[in-house]
Structure formats: C-alpha cells, structure tokens
C-alpha positions in Angstrom: 8.2 -5.1 -7.3 8.0 -1.4 -7.7 8.7 0.6 -4.5 5.8 3.0 -3.9 5.8 5.4 -1.0 3.9 3.6 1.8 2.6 5.1 5.0 1.9 2.8 7.9 0.0 3.9 11.0 -1.9 2.4 13.9 -5.7 2.5 13.8 -7.2 2.7 17.3 -10.6 2.2 15.8 -9.7 -1.1 14.0 -6.9 -2.1 16.4 -4.5 -2.9 13.4 -1.7 -1.3 11.5 -2.9 0.3 8.3 -0.6 0.7 5.2 -1.7 3.2 2.5 -0.1 3.9 -0.8 -0.9 7.6 -1.6 0.1 7.3 -5.3 -2.3 4.5 -5.9 -5.8 5.7 -5.0 -7.7 3.2 -2.8 -4.6 1.0 -2.4 -4.3 0.0 1.3 -4.1 -3.0 3.5 -3.8 -3.8 7.2 -2.1 -6.3 9.6 -1.6 -7.0 13.3 2.0 -5.8 12.9 3.8 -3.2 10.8 5.6 -6.0 9.0 2.3 -7.8 8.2 0.7 -4.6 7.0 3.6 -4.0 4.7 3.5 -7.6 3.3 -0.2 -7.3 2.7 0.1 -3.9 1.0 2.8 -5.2 -1.3 0.2 -7.8 -2.5 -2.4 -5.0 -2.8 0.1 -2.9 -4.9 0.5 -5.7 -7.4 -3.2 -6.3 -7.7 -3.7 -2.5 -8.2 -1.1 -2.4 -11.0 -2.4 -5.6 -12.6 -6.0 -4.3 -12.6 -4.9 -0.9 -14.0 -3.0 -2.5 -16.8 -6.0 -4.9 -17.6 -8.2 -1.9 -18.1 -5.6 0.2 -19.9 -5.4 2.8 -17.0 -2.1 4.6 -16.4 0.2 3.3 -13.7 2.0 6.1 -11.8 5.8 5.9 -11.6 6.8 5.1 -8.0 8.3 7.8 -5.7 10.5 5.0 -4.3 10.5 5.6 -0.5 8.7 4.1 2.4 7.6 6.0 5.4 6.5 4.3 8.5 4.6 6.0 11.3 3.5 4.2 14.4 
C-alpha cells in the first residue's frame, strides 16, 4: 500500500474521526476511533487508485507521511 499523507481530525458535527487524503481529491473515510478512520481510509485509498487506473486517470505519487490531528 502506498503511503499518502493522511489528516485525521474529530468532527463535532458527525461525532466521528474523519481521515482525509489531500493528494487524492474526494478520498476520505471516517471511524469511531482514529485507528478505525485510518483503516477505513486505507481501503478508500486503494479504491481511489483502482478507479483512477480503470479510467486511465493519473495517480499522484505519495508524499509518504501521515499527520494525525485530534
């Protein structure tokens, strides 16, 4: 799995942790814990990449770091 920069934060509105991948537009997931949000966003990253490749769209090279904000 490629390591894309991931930002995790708490959403008061949704009462969950949200994980966003800035390099992959629209790629995000959520979870009740930071760990669950990260696990879910890893699945979303793979789906994003698979879909981009299926349609011949470019896949950005990963920045390679993870940032977590609570």
